[in-house]
N, C-alpha and C positions, 0 to 999 in steps of 0.2 A: 863763482866758485872755481877753484883750480883743481886740476887732477894731479895726484901724487902717486908715484910708484914706490912700492915697498918691496925691497928685495930681501928674501929670507931663505933659510935652509929649512925644508920641511922635515916631517918625521921619518921620511925615507932617505934623507941625506941629499935630496935633489934641490938645487938652487931654483927658486921660483920667484916670479915677479907678479904682483897683483896691483891693480890701480884702484884708488879710492878718491872720492871728491870731498875736499875740505876747503874751508875759507883760508886757512893758513897752514903752514907746514906742521904736520902732526908731531907731537913729541914721541919718544920711544914708547912710553906707556900708552898713549893714544893709538899708535900703530899696533901695539900688541893687542889692544881691545878689538880693533877692526879685524885683525887676522883671526883672533880667537872666535869672534862672532861669525866669521865666514867658514872657518875650517873645523871648529869644535863648538857648534852651536849649543849643545847641551851643557857643556862646561861654562859657556858664557852666562848661563842662567844661575850658576852657583854663586852664593854669597861669599865674597872674599873679605868680608868685614874683619875677620880674625887677623888678616895680614895688613890691611889698610891702616896707615898711620904708624905702623911699626917697621915696615920694610920699605925701602925706596923701590919704586916700580914693581909692585907685587905681581902684576899680570905678566910682565916680561920674565920674571923669575919662574913663575908657574908654567908658562909656555915652554921654557927651556928645560926645567926639571921634570915635568910630567909628560910633555908632549914632544920633546926633542926638537922644538921649533926655535930657531935663533934668527933674529932680525939682523941683517947685514947693512942695509942702506935705506934711506928715505930721500927721494929726490923728485923734482918736478917731472911730470910726464911730458914727453915730447910732442 
């Protein structure tokens, strides 16, 4: 498994880097799930079924709209 670092702007406007372990490079939606699980664990338990299938990358949109978290980059960890 490889480590990936996800760079994002958190809800306070601070650029943050978190590392996650995955088999392959996570998609933007996968990265949003990992960040949401770590930073907003209660929201991670909510059912997004209403948005899934109708909106591309629903978790990315919810993180940005409701939590002001925006993913900037996904890259291999050094």
